[in-house]
N, C-alpha and C positions, 0 to 999 in steps of 0.2 A: 609579515610572514603569512602566507596563505593557509587556509584550512581546507582539508579535503573531507568530503562526506561520501560514504559508500553505501549504496542501496542495492541489495542483491535480490533480484526477482527470480521467477522460475525459468525465465529464458535468457535474460540479460543482466549484467552487472553494470550499474551506472555510477561513475565517479564524478562528483561535482567539485568544482574549485571555487572557493570564496576568497575574494580579495577586498580589503577595506569594507568588510561586512556586506558585500554585494556578490551575488552568484554570477560568476563571469564565464563559466564553461562547464559543460557536461560531456563526458566521454563515455561511450557505451561499448562494453566488451561482452563476448560470449564467455562462459566458464572456461572453455578450452584456451582462449587467447588472452585471458586476464593476466597481465604482467606489467602493471603500471610502475613508473619510476618515481620515487619520492626522494626529496632532498633531506639531509640530516636535520632533525629537530622540527620538521614540518608537522603540524597537528593533523591527525587522521582519526576520524570517528566513523564507526560502521554499525549497521543494524544487524540483521540476522543473516550470517554467511556460513557456508559450510567449512569444515575443517580444511578441505583442500584449498580454499580461498584464504583462510586465516594464515596458513603457513606461507603465503606469498606477501604478507603484510609485515611491516617493521614491528619489532617487539613493543614499540611505543604506541602502537595503534590502540585506540580506546573502544571497548565494547559499550555501545550506548546504553544498553539495558542495565549495566552496572552503575550508571549515574543517576538512575531514577529512584528517588527515595521518598518522595512526597506525593505519590499518586493516590488519589482518592477514588475508590471504586467499590461497587457492591458485587462485581463479577469475580468468579473464582479465578484467582491469579495463576493457579497451577495449570489452567487450561487456556490461558490468554496468550495469544501470539505476540511475539516481541515487536513486530512491525506495527501492529494495531496499538500496542501499549505506547510506543514512542510517539505516534501521531496523536493519540488521545491525550497523553500527558502534555504535549506541546500546546494543543488547543485549549485544554483545561486551564493552563496557566495564562494563556494569552487572553482568553475571554472568561474570566472566573464567574461572572454574573449572568452569563447567557446560556440559553438552551441551544445546543448544537448537535446536528446529526452529521456524522462522518460516514461517507460511503466509499469503500475501496472496491472498485470494480475490476477484478483481475480473474485469476483462475476460479476463485470464489468471490461472491459479492457479500461483503460484510457490512453490517450496520453497527455503528458505535454511537450511542446516544449519551451526551453529556448534559446533565440537568443541573443548572446553577452550580457548576464546578465539581459535580460528582458524576463519575462515569457509571452508566447503568447497563452497558452492553447492548445487545440487539441481535436480530436474526441473522443467520448465515444462509445464503442461497448458492446454488450451483452457478458458476460463472457462465456468461453467455456463450463463449466458445466451447466450453465443456458441455453445455446443454446440447448444442448441436452435435458434438462428437459422441454423445451418449447413444444416439440412434444407431449408427453403424457398429458401435461397440457391443450393443446387445442383440443386434440382428444383422446378419450378412445381407439381408434383402433390403435394408434401408440405406439410403445414400447419406454421405456427408454433404450438407447444404452449405456452400461457402458464399452464396449470393442470395440473401434472403429477399424473396419477392412474394409477399402474401397475395393470394388470389382467391379463386372460388373453390379451392380444394379439388380441382379437377384431376390432379395427379399427386404423386407422393411428395414431390418437392414442394408443391404449393401447400400441401397439408402440413408438412413440417414447418414451412415458413409461417403459416398462420398460427400454429401452436407457439412458435418462437415469439411472434409479435404479441400474442396474448400473455405469454410468460413475462415478457418485458413490461407490459402494461400492468400486470399484477404487482410487480415489484415497485413500480412507480406509484401505484395506488397505496401501497404500504407506507411510502414516504409521507404521504399526506396525513397519516394517523398520528404523527409525532408533532408535538407543540414545539416549534423551533423559532429561533431568531435567525439562524443560518443553517443552510444545508450545503455541505462541501463534498465534492466528489473528486477522487483521484484514481489512478490505476489505468491499465491499458485500454479498458472499455469505457472510460469516463465520458467519451463523446456521446455515448448513447443516453446519457442522463443530463445533457446540457440544458434541456428545456425545464428541468426541475431542480437543478443544483448548480452551484458555482464551481466550475472545474479548476482545480489547482494541481497541475501535473507534477510540479516540483515540491509538493508538500513534505514528503519524507526528507528531502535534503535540507529544507528550512528547519524542520524539527530537529534533525541531527545537529545542524549548525548551532541552534540555540542551546542544545545540551552541551556542546563543546565549550560554550562560554563558562559553564560551571566546572570546567575541567579541573580535576585534581590529579596530579601526577602519581599519587599513591594508588589510584584506582586504575589498574591495568588488567587486561585479560591475560592470564598465564598462557603462553604458547608452548606446547610440549610436542 
């Protein structure tokens, strides 16, 4: 019987299918066209999704956050995002004796540092796309630069591109300050960190799948 994992981002909802413990397929939906078909008794586990999405899932679908009971962290859990917690918990259990830095490069760039099995949190930066969008958002005289080409700052686009390049370099420099055995990056902008981290685009789906192994039919999200 297959297991389905659902990762809901700000733009797309991705549904992964695992068969015989192997990720076999990922289907991407927009929130508007999200309407997958599941067979009776198939196992479904999801991360952080909106109420509009939850109502489209079978009542047997499992909220992953409800399955996490042994997470070791010094971070204030009342302010800790569900997606970050799921991935951090997964890597904490997988590498209990290692120091790992997890970078999620999306709308925001989050660092989560795990030190010998204990989650310590980390800084949160504005995402690369949102960094560029901030210029026209705060001034109608500044353009949205969608093709970054750093130059000699001879015009506004070059000036913004140069600032963007420096911003990215600053974040990469912060990575070097952590004592790590592994640096793992995921998220839509992960490719920008390939030179300093191991890109794992399907990390959330594997984290959800591992949680599903601990599935307890008594732990269900009430759907009202």
